[in-house]
Biopython code that builds the backbone (N, CA, C, O; Angstrom):
import numpy as np
from Bio.PDB.StructureBuilder import StructureBuilder

atoms = [
    (1, "MET", "N", (3.643, -6.953, -4.557)),
    (1, "MET", "CA", (3.966, -5.783, -5.328)),
    (1, "MET", "C", (4.255, -6.207, -6.760)),
    (1, "MET", "O", (4.884, -7.238, -6.997)),
    (2, "TYR", "N", (3.795, -5.412, -7.705)),
    (2, "TYR", "CA", (3.976, -5.712, -9.111)),
    (2, "TYR", "C", (5.412, -5.445, -9.562)),
    (2, "TYR", "O", (6.145, -4.696, -8.916)),
    (3, "ASN", "N", (5.803, -6.061, -10.668)),
    (3, "ASN", "CA", (7.085, -5.789, -11.299)),
    (3, "ASN", "C", (6.982, -4.435, -12.007)),
    (3, "ASN", "O", (5.997, -4.173, -12.698)),
    (4, "VAL", "N", (7.998, -3.569, -11.840)),
    (4, "VAL", "CA", (7.933, -2.220, -12.426)),
    (4, "VAL", "C", (7.946, -2.236, -13.948)),
    (4, "VAL", "O", (7.617, -1.225, -14.568)),
    (5, "LYS", "N", (8.311, -3.335, -14.559)),
    (5, "LYS", "CA", (8.333, -3.429, -16.025)),
    (5, "LYS", "C", (6.977, -3.827, -16.597)),
    (5, "LYS", "O", (6.770, -3.716, -17.806)),
    (6, "ASP", "N", (6.046, -4.290, -15.758)),
    (6, "ASP", "CA", (4.706, -4.689, -16.205)),
    (6, "ASP", "C", (3.791, -3.477, -16.231)),
    (6, "ASP", "O", (3.021, -3.260, -15.295)),
    (7, "ILE", "N", (3.868, -2.689, -17.290)),
    (7, "ILE", "CA", (3.129, -1.432, -17.344)),
    (7, "ILE", "C", (1.616, -1.627, -17.493)),
    (7, "ILE", "O", (0.863, -0.654, -17.487)),
    (8, "GLN", "N", (1.175, -2.864, -17.625)),
    (8, "GLN", "CA", (-0.263, -3.119, -17.702)),
    (8, "GLN", "C", (-0.965, -2.790, -16.379)),
    (8, "GLN", "O", (-2.191, -2.675, -16.348)),
    (9, "PHE", "N", (-0.201, -2.636, -15.284)),
    (9, "PHE", "CA", (-0.789, -2.359, -13.979)),
    (9, "PHE", "C", (-0.794, -0.873, -13.628)),
    (9, "PHE", "O", (-1.090, -0.521, -12.487)),
    (10, "VAL", "N", (-0.478, -0.001, -14.571)),
    (10, "VAL", "CA", (-0.536, 1.440, -14.321)),
    (10, "VAL", "C", (-1.966, 1.811, -13.944)),
    (10, "VAL", "O", (-2.919, 1.407, -14.611)),
    (11, "GLY", "N", (-2.104, 2.579, -12.877)),
    (11, "GLY", "CA", (-3.427, 2.969, -12.398)),
    (11, "GLY", "C", (-3.969, 2.073, -11.303)),
    (11, "GLY", "O", (-4.971, 2.407, -10.671)),
    (12, "LYS", "N", (-3.322, 0.938, -11.067)),
    (12, "LYS", "CA", (-3.734, 0.034, -9.994)),
    (12, "LYS", "C", (-3.100, 0.489, -8.685)),
    (12, "LYS", "O", (-2.085, 1.186, -8.690)),
    (13, "HIS", "N", (-3.690, 0.101, -7.582)),
    (13, "HIS", "CA", (-3.180, 0.433, -6.261)),
    (13, "HIS", "C", (-2.413, -0.754, -5.691)),
    (13, "HIS", "O", (-2.688, -1.908, -6.022)),
    (14, "ASP", "N", (-1.443, -0.450, -4.825)),
    (14, "ASP", "CA", (-0.584, -1.491, -4.285)),
    (14, "ASP", "C", (0.086, -0.975, -3.020)),
    (14, "ASP", "O", (-0.058, 0.196, -2.669)),
    (15, "TYR", "N", (0.815, -1.846, -2.338)),
    (15, "TYR", "CA", (1.625, -1.456, -1.180)),
    (15, "TYR", "C", (2.856, -2.344, -1.138)),
    (15, "TYR", "O", (2.860, -3.443, -1.692)),
    (16, "ASP", "N", (3.901, -1.862, -0.476)),
    (16, "ASP", "CA", (5.167, -2.580, -0.382)),
    (16, "ASP", "C", (5.184, -3.362, 0.929)),
    (16, "ASP", "O", (5.572, -2.837, 1.973)),
    (17, "LYS", "N", (4.761, -4.617, 0.860)),
    (17, "LYS", "CA", (4.648, -5.441, 2.065)),
    (17, "LYS", "C", (6.010, -5.736, 2.678)),
    (17, "LYS", "O", (6.146, -5.725, 3.901)),
    (18, "ALA", "N", (7.010, -5.995, 1.865)),
    (18, "ALA", "CA", (8.345, -6.322, 2.376)),
    (18, "ALA", "C", (8.921, -5.160, 3.182)),
    (18, "ALA", "O", (9.483, -5.364, 4.258)),
    (19, "SER", "N", (8.781, -3.963, 2.669)),
    (19, "SER", "CA", (9.285, -2.788, 3.372)),
    (19, "SER", "C", (8.530, -2.570, 4.684)),
    (19, "SER", "O", (9.142, -2.241, 5.701)),
    (20, "ALA", "N", (7.230, -2.747, 4.671)),
    (20, "ALA", "CA", (6.427, -2.566, 5.878)),
    (20, "ALA", "C", (6.759, -3.623, 6.925)),
    (20, "ALA", "O", (6.822, -3.311, 8.114)),
    (21, "GLU", "N", (6.973, -4.878, 6.500)),
    (21, "GLU", "CA", (7.346, -5.932, 7.450)),
    (21, "GLU", "C", (8.701, -5.640, 8.068)),
    (21, "GLU", "O", (8.902, -5.869, 9.261)),
    (22, "ASN", "N", (9.626, -5.141, 7.276)),
    (22, "ASN", "CA", (10.943, -4.788, 7.787)),
    (22, "ASN", "C", (10.816, -3.687, 8.843)),
    (22, "ASN", "O", (11.438, -3.768, 9.903)),
    (23, "PHE", "N", (10.020, -2.669, 8.558)),
    (23, "PHE", "CA", (9.816, -1.571, 9.502)),
    (23, "PHE", "C", (9.143, -2.078, 10.772)),
    (23, "PHE", "O", (9.493, -1.644, 11.869)),
    (24, "ALA", "N", (8.189, -2.987, 10.640)),
    (24, "ALA", "CA", (7.472, -3.521, 11.803)),
    (24, "ALA", "C", (8.397, -4.339, 12.696)),
    (24, "ALA", "O", (8.180, -4.419, 13.905)),
    (25, "SER", "N", (9.424, -4.946, 12.112)),
    (25, "SER", "CA", (10.307, -5.808, 12.899)),
    (25, "SER", "C", (11.235, -5.015, 13.810)),
    (25, "SER", "O", (11.618, -5.526, 14.862)),
    (26, "TRP", "N", (11.609, -3.806, 13.461)),
    (26, "TRP", "CA", (12.532, -3.057, 14.317)),
    (26, "TRP", "C", (11.879, -1.926, 15.083)),
    (26, "TRP", "O", (12.514, -1.353, 15.969)),
    (27, "ASN", "N", (10.652, -1.585, 14.785)),
    (27, "ASN", "CA", (9.954, -0.528, 15.517)),
    (27, "ASN", "C", (8.937, -1.188, 16.448)),
    (27, "ASN", "O", (8.008, -1.847, 15.981)),
    (28, "GLY", "N", (9.107, -1.017, 17.766)),
    (28, "GLY", "CA", (8.288, -1.734, 18.726)),
    (28, "GLY", "C", (6.885, -1.218, 18.927)),
    (28, "GLY", "O", (5.999, -2.003, 19.263)),
    (29, "LYS", "N", (6.636, 0.081, 18.735)),
    (29, "LYS", "CA", (5.332, 0.654, 19.063)),
    (29, "LYS", "C", (4.304, 0.492, 17.954)),
    (29, "LYS", "O", (3.222, -0.051, 18.178)),
    (30, "SER", "N", (4.640, 0.963, 16.762)),
    (30, "SER", "CA", (3.678, 0.910, 15.661)),
    (30, "SER", "C", (4.421, 0.934, 14.328)),
    (30, "SER", "O", (5.616, 1.223, 14.263)),
    (31, "PHE", "N", (3.686, 0.626, 13.284)),
    (31, "PHE", "CA", (4.211, 0.716, 11.926)),
    (31, "PHE", "C", (3.062, 1.059, 11.007)),
    (31, "PHE", "O", (1.897, 0.979, 11.395)),
    (32, "SER", "N", (3.393, 1.443, 9.784)),
    (32, "SER", "CA", (2.332, 1.790, 8.847)),
    (32, "SER", "C", (2.618, 1.228, 7.471)),
    (32, "SER", "O", (3.762, 0.940, 7.119)),
    (33, "VAL", "N", (1.557, 1.080, 6.707)),
    (33, "VAL", "CA", (1.623, 0.584, 5.333)),
    (33, "VAL", "C", (1.144, 1.708, 4.426)),
    (33, "VAL", "O", (0.051, 2.244, 4.611)),
    (34, "ASN", "N", (1.956, 2.055, 3.462)),
    (34, "ASN", "CA", (1.651, 3.123, 2.522)),
    (34, "ASN", "C", (0.998, 2.515, 1.278)),
    (34, "ASN", "O", (1.644, 1.753, 0.559)),
    (35, "ILE", "N", (-0.252, 2.833, 1.015)),
    (35, "ILE", "CA", (-0.932, 2.363, -0.192)),
    (35, "ILE", "C", (-0.807, 3.467, -1.237)),
    (35, "ILE", "O", (-1.131, 4.626, -0.978)),
    (36, "PHE", "N", (-0.335, 3.089, -2.411)),
    (36, "PHE", "CA", (-0.065, 4.059, -3.473)),
    (36, "PHE", "C", (-0.659, 3.577, -4.783)),
    (36, "PHE", "O", (-1.136, 2.447, -4.888)),
    (37, "LYS", "N", (-0.624, 4.447, -5.777)),
    (37, "LYS", "CA", (-1.112, 4.124, -7.122)),
    (37, "LYS", "C", (0.081, 4.070, -8.064)),
    (37, "LYS", "O", (0.933, 4.959, -8.035)),
    (38, "TRP", "N", (0.153, 3.040, -8.895)),
    (38, "TRP", "CA", (1.232, 2.918, -9.864)),
    (38, "TRP", "C", (1.071, 3.958, -10.967)),
    (38, "TRP", "O", (-0.025, 4.149, -11.493)),
    (39, "GLU", "N", (2.173, 4.632, -11.316)),
    (39, "GLU", "CA", (2.191, 5.635, -12.377)),
    (39, "GLU", "C", (3.235, 5.247, -13.413)),
    (39, "GLU", "O", (4.147, 4.471, -13.127)),
    (40, "LEU", "N", (3.101, 5.780, -14.589)),
    (40, "LEU", "CA", (4.045, 5.502, -15.665)),
    (40, "LEU", "C", (5.214, 6.483, -15.587)),
    (40, "LEU", "O", (5.021, 7.688, -15.424)),
    (41, "LYS", "N", (6.433, 5.942, -15.708)),
    (41, "LYS", "CA", (7.614, 6.806, -15.736)),
    (41, "LYS", "C", (7.651, 7.564, -17.058)),
    (41, "LYS", "O", (6.922, 7.230, -17.991)),
    (42, "SER", "N", (8.493, 8.575, -17.133)),
    (42, "SER", "CA", (8.565, 9.393, -18.340)),
    (42, "SER", "C", (9.093, 8.618, -19.545)),
    (42, "SER", "O", (8.854, 9.016, -20.685)),
    (43, "ASN", "N", (9.815, 7.508, -19.307)),
    (43, "ASN", "CA", (10.313, 6.715, -20.438)),
    (43, "ASN", "C", (9.231, 5.817, -21.046)),
    (43, "ASN", "O", (9.468, 5.156, -22.056)),
    (44, "LYS", "N", (8.052, 5.795, -20.434)),
    (44, "LYS", "CA", (6.878, 5.029, -20.902)),
    (44, "LYS", "C", (7.110, 3.519, -20.941)),
    (44, "LYS", "O", (6.333, 2.786, -21.552)),
    (45, "LYS", "N", (8.185, 3.050, -20.284)),
    (45, "LYS", "CA", (8.495, 1.622, -20.300)),
    (45, "LYS", "C", (8.490, 0.996, -18.911)),
    (45, "LYS", "O", (8.559, -0.225, -18.775)),
    (46, "GLU", "N", (8.407, 1.833, -17.882)),
    (46, "GLU", "CA", (8.432, 1.342, -16.512)),
    (46, "GLU", "C", (7.429, 2.105, -15.665)),
    (46, "GLU", "O", (6.979, 3.193, -16.023)),
    (47, "MET", "N", (7.088, 1.492, -14.512)),
    (47, "MET", "CA", (6.186, 2.135, -13.567)),
    (47, "MET", "C", (6.976, 2.671, -12.385)),
    (47, "MET", "O", (8.097, 2.240, -12.114)),
    (48, "LYS", "N", (6.367, 3.618, -11.693)),
    (48, "LYS", "CA", (6.925, 4.119, -10.450)),
    (48, "LYS", "C", (5.803, 4.240, -9.433)),
    (48, "LYS", "O", (4.627, 4.316, -9.790)),
    (49, "MET", "N", (6.187, 4.256, -8.146)),
    (49, "MET", "CA", (5.202, 4.417, -7.087)),
    (49, "MET", "C", (4.719, 5.866, -7.053)),
    (49, "MET", "O", (5.521, 6.796, -7.129)),
    (50, "GLY", "N", (3.436, 6.046, -6.940)),
    (50, "GLY", "CA", (2.868, 7.391, -6.818)),
    (50, "GLY", "C", (2.816, 7.825, -5.365)),
    (50, "GLY", "O", (3.396, 7.183, -4.489)),
    (51, "LYS", "N", (2.121, 8.911, -5.125)),
    (51, "LYS", "CA", (1.971, 9.430, -3.764)),
    (51, "LYS", "C", (1.101, 8.498, -2.929)),
    (51, "LYS", "O", (0.340, 7.684, -3.451)),
    (52, "CYS", "N", (1.241, 8.645, -1.625)),
    (52, "CYS", "CA", (0.434, 7.869, -0.687)),
    (52, "CYS", "C", (-1.037, 8.248, -0.843)),
    (52, "CYS", "O", (-1.390, 9.427, -0.806)),
    (53, "VAL", "N", (-1.888, 7.242, -1.018)),
    (53, "VAL", "CA", (-3.322, 7.459, -1.139)),
    (53, "VAL", "C", (-3.991, 7.212, 0.212)),
    (53, "VAL", "O", (-4.830, 7.996, 0.654)),
    (54, "VAL", "N", (-3.606, 6.105, 0.863)),
    (54, "VAL", "CA", (-4.140, 5.751, 2.184)),
    (54, "VAL", "C", (-2.999, 5.157, 3.005)),
    (54, "VAL", "O", (-2.197, 4.380, 2.487)),
    (55, "ARG", "N", (-2.927, 5.522, 4.280)),
    (55, "ARG", "CA", (-1.935, 4.955, 5.188)),
    (55, "ARG", "C", (-2.662, 4.120, 6.234)),
    (55, "ARG", "O", (-3.555, 4.612, 6.924)),
    (56, "VAL", "N", (-2.269, 2.843, 6.345)),
    (56, "VAL", "CA", (-2.847, 1.925, 7.320)),
    (56, "VAL", "C", (-1.799, 1.705, 8.401)),
    (56, "VAL", "O", (-0.678, 1.291, 8.109)),
    (57, "SER", "N", (-2.161, 1.980, 9.645)),
    (57, "SER", "CA", (-1.194, 1.830, 10.728)),
    (57, "SER", "C", (-1.743, 0.918, 11.812)),
    (57, "SER", "O", (-2.950, 0.702, 11.929)),
    (58, "GLY", "N", (-0.806, 0.389, 12.606)),
    (58, "GLY", "CA", (-1.186, -0.485, 13.702)),
    (58, "GLY", "C", (0.042, -0.971, 14.434)),
    (58, "GLY", "O", (1.169, -0.621, 14.083)),
    (59, "SER", "N", (-0.178, -1.762, 15.432)),
    (59, "SER", "CA", (0.896, -2.331, 16.243)),
    (59, "SER", "C", (1.490, -3.553, 15.534)),
    (59, "SER", "O", (0.773, -4.264, 14.831)),
    (60, "PRO", "N", (2.788, -3.803, 15.711)),
    (60, "PRO", "CA", (3.369, -5.027, 15.137)),
    (60, "PRO", "C", (2.733, -6.302, 15.678)),
    (60, "PRO", "O", (2.841, -7.359, 15.055)),
    (61, "ILE", "N", (2.075, -6.217, 16.823)),
    (61, "ILE", "CA", (1.397, -7.382, 17.399)),
    (61, "ILE", "C", (0.244, -7.828, 16.498)),
    (61, "ILE", "O", (-0.030, -9.023, 16.392)),
    (62, "VAL", "N", (-0.427, -6.884, 15.853)),
    (62, "VAL", "CA", (-1.553, -7.195, 14.966)),
    (62, "VAL", "C", (-1.160, -6.998, 13.492)),
    (62, "VAL", "O", (-1.963, -6.542, 12.677)),
    (63, "LYS", "N", (0.069, -7.344, 13.178)),
    (63, "LYS", "CA", (0.623, -7.148, 11.836)),
    (63, "LYS", "C", (-0.236, -7.812, 10.759)),
    (63, "LYS", "O", (-0.469, -7.220, 9.705)),
    (64, "ASP", "N", (-0.704, -9.022, 11.011)),
    (64, "ASP", "CA", (-1.520, -9.728, 10.020)),
    (64, "ASP", "C", (-2.839, -8.999, 9.739)),
    (64, "ASP", "O", (-3.295, -8.959, 8.597)),
    (65, "LYS", "N", (-3.446, -8.426, 10.775)),
    (65, "LYS", "CA", (-4.679, -7.662, 10.590)),
    (65, "LYS", "C", (-4.424, -6.393, 9.779)),
    (65, "LYS", "O", (-5.256, -5.995, 8.963)),
    (66, "VAL", "N", (-3.268, -5.759, 10.006)),
    (66, "VAL", "CA", (-2.925, -4.541, 9.271)),
    (66, "VAL", "C", (-2.773, -4.859, 7.790)),
    (66, "VAL", "O", (-3.280, -4.125, 6.943)),
    (67, "PHE", "N", (-2.075, -5.954, 7.472)),
    (67, "PHE", "CA", (-1.892, -6.328, 6.066)),
    (67, "PHE", "C", (-3.202, -6.772, 5.421)),
    (67, "PHE", "O", (-3.432, -6.503, 4.242)),
    (68, "ALA", "N", (-4.057, -7.444, 6.179)),
    (68, "ALA", "CA", (-5.363, -7.849, 5.650)),
    (68, "ALA", "C", (-6.206, -6.616, 5.337)),
    (68, "ALA", "O", (-6.882, -6.567, 4.309)),
    (69, "GLU", "N", (-6.166, -5.619, 6.226)),
    (69, "GLU", "CA", (-6.914, -4.375, 5.999)),
    (69, "GLU", "C", (-6.339, -3.624, 4.797)),
    (69, "GLU", "O", (-7.093, -3.067, 3.999)),
    (70, "ALA", "N", (-5.010, -3.604, 4.662)),
    (70, "ALA", "CA", (-4.381, -2.942, 3.515)),
    (70, "ALA", "C", (-4.810, -3.613, 2.210)),
    (70, "ALA", "O", (-5.090, -2.928, 1.226)),
    (71, "GLU", "N", (-4.863, -4.922, 2.195)),
    (71, "GLU", "CA", (-5.289, -5.651, 0.996)),
    (71, "GLU", "C", (-6.742, -5.347, 0.652)),
    (71, "GLU", "O", (-7.087, -5.176, -0.518)),
    (72, "ARG", "N", (-7.593, -5.279, 1.676)),
    (72, "ARG", "CA", (-9.006, -4.961, 1.469)),
    (72, "ARG", "C", (-9.155, -3.550, 0.893)),
    (72, "ARG", "O", (-9.962, -3.323, -0.009)),
    (73, "ILE", "N", (-8.380, -2.617, 1.414)),
    (73, "ILE", "CA", (-8.445, -1.234, 0.938)),
    (73, "ILE", "C", (-7.949, -1.132, -0.497)),
    (73, "ILE", "O", (-8.529, -0.397, -1.296)),
    (74, "VAL", "N", (-6.886, -1.856, -0.839)),
    (74, "VAL", "CA", (-6.371, -1.861, -2.219)),
    (74, "VAL", "C", (-7.466, -2.331, -3.169)),
    (74, "VAL", "O", (-7.674, -1.729, -4.222)),
    (75, "ASN", "N", (-8.167, -3.400, -2.805)),
    (75, "ASN", "CA", (-9.244, -3.915, -3.653)),
    (75, "ASN", "C", (-10.374, -2.898, -3.803)),
    (75, "ASN", "O", (-10.905, -2.715, -4.898)),
    (76, "LEU", "N", (-10.742, -2.239, -2.708)),
    (76, "LEU", "CA", (-11.798, -1.228, -2.775)),
    (76, "LEU", "C", (-11.374, -0.029, -3.625)),
    (76, "LEU", "O", (-12.181, 0.505, -4.387)),
    (77, "LEU", "N", (-10.120, 0.395, -3.501)),
    (77, "LEU", "CA", (-9.626, 1.507, -4.312)),
    (77, "LEU", "C", (-9.664, 1.157, -5.796)),
    (77, "LEU", "O", (-10.074, 1.976, -6.619)),
    (78, "ASP", "N", (-9.239, -0.057, -6.139)),
    (78, "ASP", "CA", (-9.244, -0.471, -7.546)),
    (78, "ASP", "C", (-10.659, -0.558, -8.104)),
    (78, "ASP", "O", (-10.875, -0.332, -9.295)),
    (79, "GLU", "N", (-11.632, -0.888, -7.237)),
    (79, "GLU", "CA", (-13.024, -0.972, -7.674)),
    (79, "GLU", "C", (-13.724, 0.383, -7.643)),
    (79, "GLU", "O", (-14.853, 0.507, -8.118)),
    (80, "GLY", "N", (-13.067, 1.397, -7.091)),
    (80, "GLY", "CA", (-13.666, 2.729, -6.994)),
    (80, "GLY", "C", (-14.695, 2.853, -5.893)),
    (80, "GLY", "O", (-15.572, 3.714, -5.965)),
    (81, "GLN", "N", (-14.609, 2.002, -4.862)),
    (81, "GLN", "CA", (-15.605, 2.002, -3.805)),
    (81, "GLN", "C", (-15.057, 2.456, -2.454)),
    (81, "GLN", "O", (-15.747, 2.308, -1.445)),
    (82, "TRP", "N", (-13.866, 2.993, -2.400)),
    (82, "TRP", "CA", (-13.281, 3.447, -1.137)),
    (82, "TRP", "C", (-13.986, 4.720, -0.677)),
    (82, "TRP", "O", (-14.389, 5.546, -1.496)),
    (83, "ASP", "N", (-14.131, 4.870, 0.642)),
    (83, "ASP", "CA", (-14.880, 5.996, 1.200)),
    (83, "ASP", "C", (-14.097, 7.308, 1.273)),
    (83, "ASP", "O", (-14.664, 8.325, 1.673)),
    (84, "GLY", "N", (-12.838, 7.320, 0.907)),
    (84, "GLY", "CA", (-12.080, 8.554, 0.821)),
    (84, "GLY", "C", (-11.198, 8.878, 1.997)),
    (84, "GLY", "O", (-10.479, 9.876, 1.960)),
    (85, "ARG", "N", (-11.223, 8.066, 3.051)),
    (85, "ARG", "CA", (-10.355, 8.324, 4.205)),
    (85, "ARG", "C", (-8.883, 8.221, 3.794)),
    (85, "ARG", "O", (-8.518, 7.422, 2.931)),
    (86, "LYS", "N", (-8.051, 9.042, 4.428)),
    (86, "LYS", "CA", (-6.620, 9.056, 4.113)),
    (86, "LYS", "C", (-5.808, 8.193, 5.070)),
    (86, "LYS", "O", (-4.696, 7.784, 4.739)),
    (87, "SER", "N", (-6.347, 7.913, 6.250)),
    (87, "SER", "CA", (-5.625, 7.083, 7.200)),
    (87, "SER", "C", (-6.592, 6.160, 7.936)),
    (87, "SER", "O", (-7.739, 6.513, 8.212)),
    (88, "VAL", "N", (-6.085, 4.960, 8.245)),
    (88, "VAL", "CA", (-6.877, 3.943, 8.932)),
    (88, "VAL", "C", (-5.973, 3.346, 10.012)),
    (88, "VAL", "O", (-4.816, 3.017, 9.747)),
    (89, "THR", "N", (-6.498, 3.208, 11.217)),
    (89, "THR", "CA", (-5.747, 2.585, 12.306)),
    (89, "THR", "C", (-6.405, 1.257, 12.663)),
    (89, "THR", "O", (-7.612, 1.194, 12.896)),
    (90, "VAL", "N", (-5.599, 0.199, 12.702)),
    (90, "VAL", "CA", (-6.083, -1.139, 13.044)),
    (90, "VAL", "C", (-5.699, -1.414, 14.490)),
    (90, "VAL", "O", (-4.544, -1.242, 14.879)),
    (91, "LYS", "N", (-6.674, -1.841, 15.279)),
    (91, "LYS", "CA", (-6.410, -2.128, 16.707)),
    (91, "LYS", "C", (-6.608, -3.579, 17.006)),
    (91, "LYS", "O", (-6.432, -4.003, 18.148)),
]
sb = StructureBuilder()
sb.init_structure("model")
sb.init_model(0)
sb.init_chain("A")
sb.init_seg("    ")
for serial, (resi, resn, name, xyz) in enumerate(atoms, 1):
    if name == "N":
        sb.init_residue(resn, " ", resi, " ")
    sb.init_atom(name, np.array(xyz, "f"), 0.0, 1.0, " ", f" {name:<3s}", serial, name[0])
structure = sb.get_structure()
């Protein structure tokens, strides 16, 4: 995840891996990763997380596959090549 003070990344897509790993550790059935777009705060000096663009979900057993898929989707979104799906399930 980018530093909120680095406004050069406004418009880029990202996800909060630490938060998702924490959720995966205490929820036994499934967890999800929220992919969002960085937006500029009203003070024009910091970034904030935007709305969820794509949600990647899966079992904590396949946590590494879920994060790999989230990273792939972030790259596709930044390149403008994502197919438009709002949710992806990794099995």
